[in-house]
C-alpha atoms as a printed R data frame, in Angstrom:
    type eleno elety resid chain resno      x      y       z
1   ATOM     1    CA   UNK     A     1 29.085 14.576   9.262
2   ATOM     2    CA   UNK     A     2 26.287 15.823  11.555
3   ATOM     3    CA   UNK     A     3 27.499 17.009  14.957
4   ATOM     4    CA   UNK     A     4 25.233 16.507  17.986
5   ATOM     5    CA   UNK     A     5 27.589 18.158  20.454
6   ATOM     6    CA   UNK     A     6 25.885 18.859  23.757
7   ATOM     7    CA   UNK     A     7 23.082 16.333  23.225
8   ATOM     8    CA   UNK     A     8 22.693 13.916  26.161
9   ATOM     9    CA   UNK     A     9 21.324 11.063  24.051
10  ATOM    10    CA   UNK     A    10 23.178  8.671  21.717
11  ATOM    11    CA   UNK     A    11 23.574 10.081  18.227
12  ATOM    12    CA   UNK     A    12 22.013  7.068  16.547
13  ATOM    13    CA   UNK     A    13 18.947  7.297  18.810
14  ATOM    14    CA   UNK     A    14 18.465 10.992  18.001
15  ATOM    15    CA   UNK     A    15 18.794 10.519  14.238
16  ATOM    16    CA   UNK     A    16 16.520  7.481  14.346
17  ATOM    17    CA   UNK     A    17 13.811  9.500  16.104
18  ATOM    18    CA   UNK     A    18 14.135 12.433  13.706
19  ATOM    19    CA   UNK     A    19 14.053 10.182  10.640
20  ATOM    20    CA   UNK     A    20 11.042  8.225  11.919
21  ATOM    21    CA   UNK     A    21  9.007 11.395  12.530
22  ATOM    22    CA   UNK     A    22  9.872 12.923   9.173
23  ATOM    23    CA   UNK     A    23  9.245  9.773   7.152
24  ATOM    24    CA   UNK     A    24  6.102  8.326   8.728
25  ATOM    25    CA   UNK     A    25  2.718  9.714   9.765
26  ATOM    26    CA   UNK     A    26  3.170  9.770  13.541
27  ATOM    27    CA   UNK     A    27  2.692 12.449  16.185
28  ATOM    28    CA   UNK     A    28  5.365 13.428  18.682
29  ATOM    29    CA   UNK     A    29  3.452 11.614  21.434
30  ATOM    30    CA   UNK     A    30  3.259  8.474  19.279
31  ATOM    31    CA   UNK     A    31  6.988  8.726  18.680
32  ATOM    32    CA   UNK     A    32  7.570  9.141  22.417
33  ATOM    33    CA   UNK     A    33  5.908  5.731  22.933
34  ATOM    34    CA   UNK     A    34  7.840  4.161  20.066
35  ATOM    35    CA   UNK     A    35 11.144  5.346  21.526
36  ATOM    36    CA   UNK     A    36 10.146  4.092  24.997
37  ATOM    37    CA   UNK     A    37  9.478  0.634  23.531
38  ATOM    38    CA   UNK     A    38 13.069  0.697  22.265
39  ATOM    39    CA   UNK     A    39 14.502  1.643  25.634
40  ATOM    40    CA   UNK     A    40 14.893  5.421  25.145
41  ATOM    41    CA   UNK     A    41 12.898  7.621  27.533
42  ATOM    42    CA   UNK     A    42 12.451 10.994  25.855
43  ATOM    43    CA   UNK     A    43  9.712 13.624  26.117
44  ATOM    44    CA   UNK     A    44  7.645 14.614  23.081
45  ATOM    45    CA   UNK     A    45  8.729 18.256  23.507
46  ATOM    46    CA   UNK     A    46 12.365 17.154  23.273
47  ATOM    47    CA   UNK     A    47 11.557 15.230  20.096
48  ATOM    48    CA   UNK     A    48 10.112 18.418  18.608
49  ATOM    49    CA   UNK     A    49 13.281 20.333  19.467
50  ATOM    50    CA   UNK     A    50 15.390 17.603  17.842
51  ATOM    51    CA   UNK     A    51 13.420 17.805  14.592
52  ATOM    52    CA   UNK     A    52 13.601 21.609  14.407
53  ATOM    53    CA   UNK     A    53 17.290 21.742  15.365
54  ATOM    54    CA   UNK     A    54 18.738 18.856  13.370
55  ATOM    55    CA   UNK     A    55 16.568 18.732  10.218
56  ATOM    56    CA   UNK     A    56 18.353 21.696   8.560
57  ATOM    57    CA   UNK     A    57 21.722 20.064   9.323
58  ATOM    58    CA   UNK     A    58 20.499 16.823   7.799
59  ATOM    59    CA   UNK     A    59 19.310 18.690   4.681
60  ATOM    60    CA   UNK     A    60 22.712 20.350   4.204
61  ATOM    61    CA   UNK     A    61 24.426 16.977   4.654
62  ATOM    62    CA   UNK     A    62 22.032 15.325   2.207
63  ATOM    63    CA   UNK     A    63 22.547 17.908  -0.551
64  ATOM    64    CA   UNK     A    64 26.259 17.129  -0.630
65  ATOM    65    CA   UNK     A    65 25.706 13.366  -0.854
66  ATOM    66    CA   UNK     A    66 22.812 12.909  -3.281
67  ATOM    67    CA   UNK     A    67 23.344 11.297  -6.661
68  ATOM    68    CA   UNK     A    68 23.802 13.515  -9.761
69  ATOM    69    CA   UNK     A    69 20.541 14.692 -11.333
70  ATOM    70    CA   UNK     A    70 19.437 15.337 -14.926
71  ATOM    71    CA   UNK     A    71 19.596 18.692 -16.736
72  ATOM    72    CA   UNK     A    72 15.866 18.976 -17.486
73  ATOM    73    CA   UNK     A    73 14.002 20.386 -14.468
74  ATOM    74    CA   UNK     A    74 10.379 20.724 -13.408
75  ATOM    75    CA   UNK     A    75  9.674 23.547 -10.958
76  ATOM    76    CA   UNK     A    76  6.521 24.451  -9.050
77  ATOM    77    CA   UNK     A    77  5.365 25.640  -5.628
78  ATOM    78    CA   UNK     A    78  2.824 24.224  -3.197
79  ATOM    79    CA   UNK     A    79  1.000 25.826  -0.290
80  ATOM    80    CA   UNK     A    80  1.851 25.392   3.394
81  ATOM    81    CA   UNK     A    81 -0.082 27.021   6.245
82  ATOM    82    CA   UNK     A    82  2.067 28.688   8.925
83  ATOM    83    CA   UNK     A    83  0.525 30.668  11.812
84  ATOM    84    CA   UNK     A    84 -2.788 30.577   9.959
85  ATOM    85    CA   UNK     A    85 -1.301 32.131   6.813
86  ATOM    86    CA   UNK     A    86 -0.442 30.501   3.509
87  ATOM    87    CA   UNK     A    87  3.265 30.260   2.682
88  ATOM    88    CA   UNK     A    88  4.881 28.835  -0.444
89  ATOM    89    CA   UNK     A    89  7.145 25.809  -0.663
90  ATOM    90    CA   UNK     A    90  9.222 26.110  -3.838
91  ATOM    91    CA   UNK     A    91 10.294 22.720  -5.166
92  ATOM    92    CA   UNK     A    92 12.134 21.351  -8.196
93  ATOM    93    CA   UNK     A    93 12.621 17.840  -9.565
94  ATOM    94    CA   UNK     A    94 14.360 16.556 -12.679
95  ATOM    95    CA   UNK     A    95 12.538 14.728 -15.471
96  ATOM    96    CA   UNK     A    96 13.139 11.413 -13.693
97  ATOM    97    CA   UNK     A    97 11.350 12.700 -10.582
98  ATOM    98    CA   UNK     A    98 14.457 13.105  -8.409
99  ATOM    99    CA   UNK     A    99 14.276 15.998  -5.954
100 ATOM   100    CA   UNK     A   100 16.672 18.831  -6.788
101 ATOM   101    CA   UNK     A   101 16.022 21.471  -4.150
102 ATOM   102    CA   UNK     A   102 13.332 23.127  -2.003
103 ATOM   103    CA   UNK     A   103 12.763 26.413  -0.191
104 ATOM   104    CA   UNK     A   104  9.962 27.781   1.980
105 ATOM   105    CA   UNK     A   105  9.067 31.399   1.246
106 ATOM   106    CA   UNK     A   106  6.619 33.869   2.765
107 ATOM   107    CA   UNK     A   107  5.943 35.347  -0.678
108 ATOM   108    CA   UNK     A   108  5.364 34.134  -4.207
109 ATOM   109    CA   UNK     A   109  7.060 36.712  -6.415
110 ATOM   110    CA   UNK     A   110 10.049 37.313  -8.679
111 ATOM   111    CA   UNK     A   111 12.670 37.794  -5.900
112 ATOM   112    CA   UNK     A   112 11.517 34.602  -4.156
113 ATOM   113    CA   UNK     A   113 11.641 32.615  -7.412
114 ATOM   114    CA   UNK     A   114 15.067 34.014  -8.284
115 ATOM   115    CA   UNK     A   115 16.389 33.127  -4.808
116 ATOM   116    CA   UNK     A   116 15.118 29.583  -5.186
117 ATOM   117    CA   UNK     A   117 16.652 29.150  -8.641
118 ATOM   118    CA   UNK     A   118 19.994 30.498  -7.409
119 ATOM   119    CA   UNK     A   119 19.875 28.050  -4.489
120 ATOM   120    CA   UNK     A   120 19.032 25.125  -6.782
121 ATOM   121    CA   UNK     A   121 21.778 26.031  -9.262
122 ATOM   122    CA   UNK     A   122 24.411 26.215  -6.521
123 ATOM   123    CA   UNK     A   123 23.833 22.577  -5.537
124 ATOM   124    CA   UNK     A   124 22.839 21.038  -8.882
125 ATOM   125    CA   UNK     A   125 24.642 22.981 -11.591
126 ATOM   126    CA   UNK     A   126 23.088 24.778 -14.575
127 ATOM   127    CA   UNK     A   127 20.211 22.945 -16.307
128 ATOM   128    CA   UNK     A   128 19.454 23.054 -20.021
129 ATOM   129    CA   UNK     A   129 15.796 23.862 -19.454
130 ATOM   130    CA   UNK     A   130 13.276 24.431 -16.660
131 ATOM   131    CA   UNK     A   131  9.624 23.520 -17.123
132 ATOM   132    CA   UNK     A   132  7.206 25.777 -15.230
133 ATOM   133    CA   UNK     A   133  3.471 26.495 -15.278
134 ATOM   134    CA   UNK     A   134  1.930 29.818 -16.343
135 ATOM   135    CA   UNK     A   135  3.416 31.693 -13.358
136 ATOM   136    CA   UNK     A   136  4.856 35.025 -14.472
137 ATOM   137    CA   UNK     A   137  6.918 35.305 -11.281
138 ATOM   138    CA   UNK     A   138  8.752 32.045 -11.998
139 ATOM   139    CA   UNK     A   139  9.453 33.066 -15.594
140 ATOM   140    CA   UNK     A   140 10.787 36.432 -14.374
141 ATOM   141    CA   UNK     A   141 12.968 34.606 -11.833
142 ATOM   142    CA   UNK     A   142 14.572 32.504 -14.574
143 ATOM   143    CA   UNK     A   143 15.187 35.620 -16.680
144 ATOM   144    CA   UNK     A   144 16.918 37.266 -13.727
145 ATOM   145    CA   UNK     A   145 19.109 34.202 -13.173
146 ATOM   146    CA   UNK     A   146 20.048 34.215 -16.877
147 ATOM   147    CA   UNK     A   147 21.071 37.877 -16.566
148 ATOM   148    CA   UNK     A   148 23.253 37.064 -13.553
149 ATOM   149    CA   UNK     A   149 24.889 34.154 -15.407
150 ATOM   150    CA   UNK     A   150 25.557 36.438 -18.379
151 ATOM   151    CA   UNK     A   151 27.223 39.030 -16.128
152 ATOM   152    CA   UNK     A   152 29.617 36.366 -14.881
153 ATOM   153    CA   UNK     A   153 30.538 35.427 -18.448
154 ATOM   154    CA   UNK     A   154 28.483 32.224 -18.637
155 ATOM   155    CA   UNK     A   155 27.293 31.705 -22.196
156 ATOM   156    CA   UNK     A   156 24.799 29.016 -21.170
157 ATOM   157    CA   UNK     A   157 21.210 30.269 -21.181
158 ATOM   158    CA   UNK     A   158 18.535 28.349 -19.335
159 ATOM   159    CA   UNK     A   159 15.566 27.597 -21.583
160 ATOM   160    CA   UNK     A   160 12.126 28.269 -20.105
161 ATOM   161    CA   UNK     A   161  9.317 25.894 -21.076
162 ATOM   162    CA   UNK     A   162  5.753 26.683 -20.000
163 ATOM   163    CA   UNK     A   163  3.728 23.487 -20.003
164 ATOM   164    CA   UNK     A   164  1.105 22.409 -17.487
165 ATOM   165    CA   UNK     A   165  1.177 18.877 -18.933
166 ATOM   166    CA   UNK     A   166  4.946 18.431 -18.506
167 ATOM   167    CA   UNK     A   167  4.726 19.941 -15.021
168 ATOM   168    CA   UNK     A   168  2.329 17.242 -13.812
169 ATOM   169    CA   UNK     A   169  5.384 15.289 -12.620
170 ATOM   170    CA   UNK     A   170  6.203 17.727  -9.825
171 ATOM   171    CA   UNK     A   171  2.556 18.383  -9.010
172 ATOM   172    CA   UNK     A   172  2.208 14.663  -8.312
173 ATOM   173    CA   UNK     A   173  5.414 14.771  -6.266
174 ATOM   174    CA   UNK     A   174  3.859 17.411  -3.990
175 ATOM   175    CA   UNK     A   175  1.549 14.696  -2.639
176 ATOM   176    CA   UNK     A   176  4.185 13.107  -0.394
177 ATOM   177    CA   UNK     A   177  4.830 16.450   1.316
178 ATOM   178    CA   UNK     A   178  1.169 17.372   1.654
179 ATOM   179    CA   UNK     A   179  0.232 13.936   2.942
180 ATOM   180    CA   UNK     A   180  2.845 14.190   5.690
181 ATOM   181    CA   UNK     A   181  2.000 17.705   6.899
182 ATOM   182    CA   UNK     A   182 -1.768 17.134   6.718
183 ATOM   183    CA   UNK     A   183 -1.644 15.085   9.941
184 ATOM   184    CA   UNK     A   184  0.424 17.616  11.871
185 ATOM   185    CA   UNK     A   185 -1.188 20.097  14.270
186 ATOM   186    CA   UNK     A   186  0.100 22.994  12.204
187 ATOM   187    CA   UNK     A   187  3.265 25.056  12.167
188 ATOM   188    CA   UNK     A   188  3.535 27.819  14.773
189 ATOM   189    CA   UNK     A   189  6.535 29.628  13.283
190 ATOM   190    CA   UNK     A   190  8.289 30.058   9.953
191 ATOM   191    CA   UNK     A   191 11.521 28.668  11.428
192 ATOM   192    CA   UNK     A   192  9.964 25.419  12.637
193 ATOM   193    CA   UNK     A   193  8.027 25.011   9.376
194 ATOM   194    CA   UNK     A   194 11.138 25.527   7.238
195 ATOM   195    CA   UNK     A   195 13.237 23.175   9.378
196 ATOM   196    CA   UNK     A   196 10.612 20.408   9.449
197 ATOM   197    CA   UNK     A   197  9.954 20.652   5.717
198 ATOM   198    CA   UNK     A   198 13.698 20.399   5.049
199 ATOM   199    CA   UNK     A   199 13.697 17.090   6.895
200 ATOM   200    CA   UNK     A   200 10.550 15.803   5.191
201 ATOM   201    CA   UNK     A   201 12.096 16.550   1.802
202 ATOM   202    CA   UNK     A   202 15.212 14.555   2.717
203 ATOM   203    CA   UNK     A   203 13.032 11.654   3.882
204 ATOM   204    CA   UNK     A   204 11.295 11.829   0.502
205 ATOM   205    CA   UNK     A   205 14.673 11.761  -1.258
206 ATOM   206    CA   UNK     A   206 15.621  8.667   0.758
207 ATOM   207    CA   UNK     A   207 12.372  7.029  -0.335
208 ATOM   208    CA   UNK     A   208 13.370  7.761  -3.950
209 ATOM   209    CA   UNK     A   209 16.800  6.174  -3.328
210 ATOM   210    CA   UNK     A   210 18.708  9.312  -4.280
211 ATOM   211    CA   UNK     A   211 21.649  8.489  -2.001
212 ATOM   212    CA   UNK     A   212 24.265  5.726  -2.124
213 ATOM   213    CA   UNK     A   213 23.885  3.349   0.839
214 ATOM   214    CA   UNK     A   214 20.671  5.047   1.976
215 ATOM   215    CA   UNK     A   215 19.643  6.050   4.541
216 ATOM   216    CA   UNK     A   216 23.052  5.950   6.250
217 ATOM   217    CA   UNK     A   217 24.771  8.461   3.947
218 ATOM   218    CA   UNK     A   218 21.903 10.963   4.028
219 ATOM   219    CA   UNK     A   219 21.385 11.040   7.785
220 ATOM   220    CA   UNK     A   220 25.038 10.833   8.759
221 ATOM   221    CA   UNK     A   221 25.181  7.654  10.830
222 ATOM   222    CA   UNK     A   222 21.895  5.731  10.744
223 ATOM   223    CA   UNK     A   223 22.827  2.041  10.786
224 ATOM   224    CA   UNK     A   224 21.627 -0.318   8.112
225 ATOM   225    CA   UNK     A   225 19.221 -1.904  10.584
226 ATOM   226    CA   UNK     A   226 17.640  1.198  12.114
227 ATOM   227    CA   UNK     A   227 15.801 -0.567  14.957
228 ATOM   228    CA   UNK     A   228 19.060 -2.018  16.213
229 ATOM   229    CA   UNK     A   229 20.496  1.411  17.064
230 ATOM   230    CA   UNK     A   230 18.107  2.100  19.929
231 ATOM   231    CA   UNK     A   231 17.386 -1.320  21.357
């Protein structure tokens, strides 16, 4: 359950605002008007603070509630500009297109890939195979994870498949993320970028219906009729 202790607004109103911003192509000033039409007077700067503060909490809550995924993964990274520099959003989906995990990284190398795989394995279990592109860093990351699993006595070895054709699934899935961030004014810090992207990924998972009773279970307490919560 997401705790909003110390917030002076109703919990449902806060989560509604955060979900609306993450899911739809609106600015904070547009959202300020939308909330005002529903009887909630809140400044656009406050809305920004809500998104940065609560999106990571929502992502943690969502990971524990999403439906089980398949054991064949597709992994790739896409580019995100932060402070005028390109960063890397590592992402993984299963062969049905369901989102597995995501992680923003300042670098694209073996340690970053290994960290992402370890994070994905902790919340999704060990897959039979992972499909990647021609990236040597990603292949090295999988080899490192296999070594770690072997040290802990796990006989299961993750198979690495390099196929640009099979990886088209996740490359197409990047579009939802890129389409949403394209209309933003840009990220000013790594922290705000990582937090906002966490929330956008959860909104994408809700769109894919990866949660039972969505979006209530993913966001903690959003009612079935979202507009009703802030009228």
